[in-house]
C-alpha positions as CSV (number, residue, x, y, z in Angstrom):
1,X,-10.0,3.8,-12.1
2,X,-10.6,6.9,-10.0
3,X,-8.1,6.9,-7.1
4,X,-8.4,10.3,-5.6
5,X,-10.4,13.5,-6.1
6,X,-9.2,17.1,-6.5
7,X,-10.0,19.6,-3.7
8,X,-10.7,23.0,-5.1
9,X,-8.0,25.4,-3.9
10,X,-9.2,28.4,-1.9
11,X,-8.8,32.0,-3.0
12,X,-6.4,32.6,-0.2
13,X,-4.2,29.8,-1.5
14,X,-4.0,31.4,-4.9
15,X,-3.3,34.8,-3.4
16,X,-0.5,33.4,-1.2
17,X,1.0,31.6,-4.2
18,X,1.0,34.8,-6.3
19,X,2.6,36.9,-3.6
20,X,5.3,34.1,-3.2
21,X,5.9,34.2,-7.0
22,X,6.5,38.0,-6.9
23,X,9.2,37.8,-4.3
24,X,12.0,37.5,-6.8
25,X,10.6,40.5,-8.7
26,X,10.3,42.8,-5.7
27,X,13.8,41.8,-4.3
28,X,15.7,42.1,-7.5
29,X,16.3,38.4,-7.5
30,X,17.8,38.3,-4.0
31,X,15.0,36.1,-2.6
32,X,15.0,33.7,-5.6
33,X,17.1,31.0,-3.9
34,X,14.8,31.1,-0.9
35,X,11.5,31.1,-2.9
36,X,12.6,28.2,-5.1
37,X,14.0,26.4,-2.1
38,X,10.6,26.7,-0.5
39,X,9.0,25.3,-3.7
40,X,11.4,22.4,-3.6
41,X,10.3,21.6,0.0
42,X,6.6,22.1,-0.7
43,X,6.6,20.0,-3.9
44,X,9.3,17.6,-2.6
45,X,11.1,17.9,-5.8
46,X,14.8,17.1,-6.2
47,X,14.9,19.1,-9.5
48,X,13.9,22.2,-7.7
49,X,16.5,21.6,-5.0
50,X,19.1,21.7,-7.8
51,X,17.5,24.8,-9.3
52,X,17.5,26.6,-5.9
53,X,21.2,25.7,-5.5
54,X,21.9,27.2,-8.9
55,X,20.1,30.4,-8.0
56,X,22.0,30.5,-4.7
57,X,25.4,30.3,-6.6
58,X,24.3,33.0,-9.0
59,X,23.0,35.5,-6.5
60,X,25.8,34.6,-4.1
61,X,28.4,35.6,-6.6
62,X,26.7,39.0,-7.1
63,X,26.5,39.7,-3.4
64,X,30.1,38.7,-2.7
65,X,31.3,41.0,-5.6
66,X,29.1,43.8,-4.4
67,X,30.6,43.6,-0.9
68,X,34.2,43.2,-2.1
69,X,34.2,46.4,-4.4
70,X,33.1,49.9,-3.6
71,X,32.0,50.6,-7.1
72,X,30.8,48.4,-9.9
73,X,33.3,49.9,-12.3
74,X,36.1,48.7,-10.1
75,X,35.1,45.0,-10.8
76,X,37.6,43.5,-13.3
77,X,36.4,41.8,-16.5
78,X,35.2,39.1,-17.0
79,X,34.1,38.9,-13.4
80,X,31.8,41.9,-13.9
81,X,30.1,40.0,-16.7
82,X,29.6,36.9,-14.6
83,X,28.3,38.9,-11.7
84,X,25.8,40.7,-13.9
85,X,24.7,37.4,-15.5
86,X,24.2,35.9,-12.0
87,X,22.0,38.8,-11.0
88,X,19.9,38.6,-14.2
89,X,19.4,34.9,-13.9
90,X,18.3,35.1,-10.3
91,X,16.0,38.1,-11.0
92,X,14.4,37.4,-14.4
93,X,14.8,33.6,-14.3
94,X,13.4,33.5,-10.7
95,X,10.3,35.5,-11.7
96,X,9.6,33.3,-14.7
97,X,10.3,30.1,-12.8
98,X,8.1,31.1,-9.8
99,X,5.3,32.2,-12.2
100,X,5.3,28.8,-13.8
101,X,5.2,27.1,-10.4
102,X,2.1,29.0,-9.1
103,X,-0.6,26.4,-10.0
104,X,1.6,23.6,-8.7
105,X,2.2,25.4,-5.4
106,X,-1.5,26.0,-5.0
107,X,-2.6,22.5,-5.6
108,X,0.3,20.7,-3.8
109,X,-0.9,18.5,-0.9
110,X,-4.5,19.3,-1.7
111,X,-5.3,16.0,-3.3
112,X,-7.3,13.8,-0.8
113,X,-7.8,10.1,-1.1
114,X,-11.3,9.0,-2.2
115,X,-11.8,7.1,1.1
116,X,-12.3,10.4,2.9
117,X,-15.9,10.2,1.8
118,X,-16.5,7.7,4.6
119,X,-16.0,8.1,8.3
120,X,-12.9,6.1,9.0
121,X,-13.2,6.7,12.7
122,X,-16.1,4.2,12.8
123,X,-14.2,1.4,10.9
124,X,-10.5,1.7,11.4
125,X,-9.2,-0.5,14.1
126,X,-7.3,1.3,16.9
127,X,-3.6,1.4,16.1
128,X,-1.0,0.6,18.7
129,X,1.0,3.5,19.9
130,X,4.4,4.1,18.2
131,X,6.5,6.7,19.9
132,X,8.9,7.2,17.0
133,X,9.4,6.3,13.4
134,X,11.1,3.0,12.8
135,X,12.1,3.2,9.2
136,X,15.1,1.2,8.1
137,X,17.9,3.0,6.1
138,X,16.9,3.2,2.5
139,X,13.2,2.9,3.1
140,X,10.9,5.7,1.8
141,X,9.8,8.5,4.0
142,X,6.7,9.2,1.9
143,X,4.7,6.9,-0.4
144,X,2.4,9.2,-2.4
145,X,0.3,11.2,0.2
146,X,1.2,8.8,3.0
147,X,4.0,9.4,5.5
148,X,5.8,6.2,6.4
149,X,6.1,5.4,10.1
150,X,7.7,2.0,10.0
151,X,8.0,-1.2,8.0
152,X,5.4,-3.9,8.8
153,X,7.0,-6.6,6.7
154,X,8.1,-7.9,3.3
155,X,6.7,-10.7,1.2
156,X,6.7,-12.1,-2.3
157,X,4.4,-9.4,-3.6
158,X,6.0,-6.4,-2.0
159,X,6.7,-4.4,1.2
160,X,4.1,-3.3,3.7
161,X,4.4,-0.1,5.7
162,X,2.5,1.5,8.5
163,X,1.8,5.1,7.4
164,X,-0.2,8.2,8.2
165,X,-2.9,9.4,5.8
166,X,-3.4,13.1,5.2
167,X,-6.4,13.1,7.6
168,X,-4.2,11.6,10.4
169,X,-5.6,8.1,10.2
170,X,-3.0,5.3,10.3
171,X,-3.1,2.9,7.3
172,X,-1.3,0.0,5.8
173,X,0.5,0.8,2.5
174,X,1.6,-2.2,0.4
175,X,4.2,-1.3,-2.3
176,X,4.0,-3.8,-5.1
177,X,7.3,-4.7,-6.8
178,X,5.9,-6.6,-9.8
179,X,3.9,-3.8,-11.5
180,X,6.6,-2.8,-13.9
181,X,4.7,-1.9,-17.0
182,X,1.5,-0.1,-18.0
183,X,-0.4,-3.2,-19.0
184,X,0.2,-4.8,-15.6
185,X,-0.7,-1.6,-13.8
186,X,-4.0,-1.3,-15.7
187,X,-4.9,-4.9,-15.0
188,X,-4.1,-4.3,-11.3
189,X,-6.4,-1.2,-11.3
190,X,-9.3,-3.2,-12.7
191,X,-8.9,-6.0,-10.2
192,X,-8.6,-3.9,-7.2
193,X,-11.6,-1.8,-8.3
194,X,-13.6,-5.0,-7.8
195,X,-11.9,-5.6,-4.5
196,X,-13.1,-2.2,-3.2
197,X,-16.7,-3.4,-3.5
198,X,-16.2,-6.2,-0.9
199,X,-18.3,-5.8,2.3
200,X,-16.0,-4.9,5.1
201,X,-17.4,-6.7,8.2
202,X,-14.5,-9.2,8.4
203,X,-12.1,-7.7,5.9
204,X,-9.6,-4.9,5.9
205,X,-11.1,-2.2,3.7
206,X,-9.2,-1.1,0.6
207,X,-8.9,2.6,0.9
208,X,-6.8,3.9,-1.9
209,X,-4.9,2.6,-4.9
210,X,-2.1,4.2,-7.0
211,X,-0.7,2.8,-10.2
212,X,1.3,5.8,-11.4
213,X,4.5,7.4,-10.3
214,X,7.5,5.9,-8.7
215,X,5.6,3.4,-6.5
216,X,2.5,1.3,-7.4
217,X,0.8,0.7,-4.1
218,X,-2.5,-0.2,-2.4
219,X,-3.7,1.4,0.9
220,X,-5.9,-0.6,3.3
221,X,-7.3,-0.2,6.7
222,X,-4.6,-0.8,9.4
223,X,-5.5,-3.6,11.7
224,X,-3.6,-3.4,15.0
225,X,-2.9,-7.0,15.9
226,X,-0.9,-10.0,14.9
227,X,-1.6,-12.3,12.0
228,X,-3.1,-15.7,12.7
229,X,0.2,-17.3,11.8
230,X,2.1,-15.2,14.4
231,X,-0.6,-15.8,17.0
232,X,-0.6,-19.6,16.6
233,X,3.2,-19.9,16.5
234,X,3.6,-17.8,19.6
235,X,0.7,-19.0,21.7
236,X,-0.1,-22.4,20.2
237,X,-3.3,-23.8,18.6
238,X,-6.6,-22.1,19.3
239,X,-9.2,-23.6,21.7
240,X,-12.6,-24.8,20.5
241,X,-14.5,-21.5,21.1
242,X,-11.9,-19.2,19.5
243,X,-11.4,-21.7,16.6
244,X,-15.2,-21.7,15.9
245,X,-15.3,-17.9,16.0
246,X,-12.3,-17.8,13.7
247,X,-13.9,-20.2,11.2
248,X,-17.2,-18.4,11.2
249,X,-15.8,-14.9,10.7
250,X,-13.2,-15.9,8.0
251,X,-15.8,-18.0,6.1
252,X,-18.1,-14.9,6.2
253,X,-15.3,-12.8,4.9
254,X,-14.7,-15.2,2.0
255,X,-18.4,-15.2,1.2
256,X,-18.4,-11.4,1.0
257,X,-15.2,-11.5,-1.2
258,X,-16.8,-14.0,-3.6
259,X,-20.1,-12.1,-3.7
260,X,-18.1,-9.1,-5.0
261,X,-16.8,-11.3,-7.9
262,X,-13.3,-11.5,-6.4
263,X,-11.2,-14.7,-5.8
264,X,-8.6,-14.3,-3.1
265,X,-6.1,-16.9,-4.5
266,X,-3.7,-16.6,-1.5
267,X,-5.8,-17.2,1.6
268,X,-3.5,-18.3,4.4
269,X,-2.8,-17.6,8.1
270,X,-0.6,-14.6,7.4
271,X,-3.4,-13.0,5.5
272,X,-5.8,-13.2,8.5
273,X,-5.1,-10.4,11.0
274,X,-6.5,-10.6,14.5
275,X,-7.7,-7.2,15.5
276,X,-9.3,-6.1,18.7
277,X,-12.7,-6.5,17.1
278,X,-12.1,-9.9,15.5
279,X,-10.3,-11.4,12.5
280,X,-9.9,-9.5,9.3
281,X,-8.9,-10.9,5.9
282,X,-6.4,-8.9,3.9
283,X,-4.8,-8.9,0.5
284,X,-7.9,-10.1,-1.4
285,X,-7.8,-9.2,-5.0
286,X,-4.0,-8.6,-5.1
287,X,-3.2,-12.2,-6.0
288,X,-5.5,-12.2,-9.0
289,X,-4.2,-8.8,-10.1
290,X,-0.7,-10.0,-10.1
291,X,-1.4,-13.5,-11.5
292,X,-0.6,-12.8,-15.1
293,X,2.5,-10.7,-14.1
294,X,3.9,-13.6,-12.0
295,X,3.1,-16.2,-14.7
296,X,5.1,-14.4,-17.3
297,X,7.9,-13.7,-15.0
298,X,8.2,-17.4,-13.9
299,X,7.2,-16.8,-10.3
300,X,4.7,-19.0,-8.4
301,X,1.4,-17.4,-7.4
302,X,0.3,-18.6,-4.0
303,X,1.8,-20.2,-0.9
304,X,2.5,-24.0,-1.4
305,X,1.1,-25.4,1.9
306,X,-2.2,-23.5,1.3
307,X,-2.6,-23.9,-2.4
308,X,-5.6,-25.9,-3.8
309,X,-5.2,-28.9,-6.2
310,X,-6.4,-26.8,-9.1
311,X,-3.8,-24.2,-8.5
312,X,-1.1,-26.9,-8.8
313,X,-2.5,-28.6,-11.9
314,X,-3.2,-25.4,-13.8
315,X,-6.9,-25.7,-13.9
316,X,-9.3,-22.8,-13.7
317,X,-9.2,-21.2,-10.2
318,X,-12.4,-20.0,-8.7
319,X,-14.0,-19.4,-5.3
320,X,-13.7,-23.2,-4.5
321,X,-9.9,-22.7,-4.4
322,X,-10.3,-20.2,-1.6
323,X,-12.6,-22.6,0.3
324,X,-9.9,-25.3,0.1
325,X,-7.2,-22.8,1.4
326,X,-9.6,-21.7,4.2
327,X,-9.9,-25.3,5.4
328,X,-6.1,-25.7,5.4
329,X,-5.9,-22.5,7.4
330,X,-8.4,-23.7,10.0
331,X,-6.4,-26.9,10.3
332,X,-3.3,-24.8,11.0
333,X,-5.2,-22.8,13.7
334,X,-6.2,-26.1,15.3
335,X,-2.9,-27.9,15.2
336,X,-0.2,-25.3,14.8
337,X,1.0,-26.7,11.4
338,X,-0.4,-26.8,7.8
339,X,-2.5,-29.8,7.0
340,X,-0.2,-30.9,4.2
341,X,3.1,-30.2,5.9
342,X,5.7,-27.5,5.1
343,X,8.8,-29.4,4.2
344,X,9.9,-29.6,0.5
345,X,7.7,-28.1,-2.2
346,X,7.4,-31.4,-4.2
347,X,6.4,-33.3,-1.0
348,X,3.8,-30.7,-0.1
349,X,2.3,-30.7,-3.6
350,X,2.1,-34.5,-3.6
351,X,0.1,-34.4,-0.3
352,X,-2.2,-31.7,-1.5
353,X,-3.1,-33.8,-4.6
354,X,-3.3,-37.2,-2.9
355,X,-3.5,-37.1,0.9
356,X,-6.6,-36.6,3.1
357,X,-5.4,-35.1,6.4
358,X,-6.4,-36.3,9.8
359,X,-9.3,-34.1,11.0
360,X,-9.4,-35.4,14.6
361,X,-7.8,-32.3,16.1
362,X,-10.8,-30.2,15.0
363,X,-13.9,-29.8,17.3
364,X,-16.6,-32.2,16.2
365,X,-18.8,-29.3,14.9
366,X,-16.1,-28.3,12.4
367,X,-14.8,-31.7,11.2
368,X,-17.6,-32.3,8.6
369,X,-17.5,-28.9,6.9
370,X,-13.7,-28.6,6.9
371,X,-13.4,-32.1,5.5
372,X,-15.9,-31.2,2.7
373,X,-13.9,-28.1,1.9
374,X,-10.7,-30.2,1.5
375,X,-12.3,-32.3,-1.2
376,X,-9.8,-32.6,-4.1
377,X,-12.5,-31.8,-6.7
378,X,-13.5,-28.1,-6.6
379,X,-17.1,-28.9,-7.8
380,X,-17.6,-31.1,-4.8
381,X,-16.7,-28.4,-2.2
382,X,-19.3,-26.3,-0.5
383,X,-19.3,-22.5,-1.1
384,X,-18.0,-20.1,1.6
385,X,-21.6,-19.2,2.4
386,X,-22.5,-22.9,2.8
387,X,-19.5,-23.3,5.1
388,X,-20.6,-20.3,7.2
389,X,-24.2,-21.7,7.5
390,X,-22.9,-25.2,8.4
391,X,-20.9,-23.8,11.3
392,X,-23.9,-21.9,12.6
393,X,-26.1,-25.0,12.4
């Protein structure tokens, strides 16, 4: 899957890199520690930090010996040999090392994410203002091309960070901890490629994906606002109007997700973010992409209070499963608690499979469609598009 495109370096960038590479030659190696140190910073490479330190020791020994003795012949052996070796390493080695690094120096930081092809200013929700970085000790400063500003949370799939893209737009970067082998990463790339085709009127747009390097991550539009779960737990159940708007927009989001051939598989209140322009559904496509990984590792895919009966019984999981989870989410928004409880996992599973919840807390206009979506048999549930139309009518 194409994740980013290469920007052609300018002639000025090539010229600057060549001049930089010639510094060790013109300065008899004296500038080598500084030129390689600059490369270490520019490329963010620990190996070049170590190389620059080695060059500094080599050229430092030469400079100290030169200052300590008036004439080279006065330097005792074997110190003279070590000093000469240090000069040669910094001079000749620095020239060769810098020459090898020229193309890397030219291209560093010039790779731009594919989402730059669209105008993000028209679609990215306005971020809240953060006066300083709030990274915890041990958290990364950079994830790929994205500078981490602060942690947004941790979950079963990975950690989410607020970060700045190369074009200055703030984005959400989710680092996935389960993609540990190439097979899993390739599967993830295919699934998220489908997720990127989802219409974005009520979803957080998938902007970039990386499955190589130290971190496997997915970058999405940053929605400045609480999740539905946070909102309800802090301010209580939603009133009739806001509940109807929520049901309509989230059903529309699921309809768009299903139209793209994607099944969310983990629809729940924490995956609905309330932005200034309305609710946005997030993390669609990730659950399917990680499904085989989690099965083989013995982990459960999904969140028990919001899982469908077919997820619990091991049957085929399709769009109808998301519709069931949507209905449970709407019940949570109306009551402040999941429709099937949130106590022990066996008790929750038993209720999901056998209990029909009380729908009286819902507005009359939503009871019929939510009840239909909670049908235990997936083939008897309406589609997300049907649910959206039922709410309108």
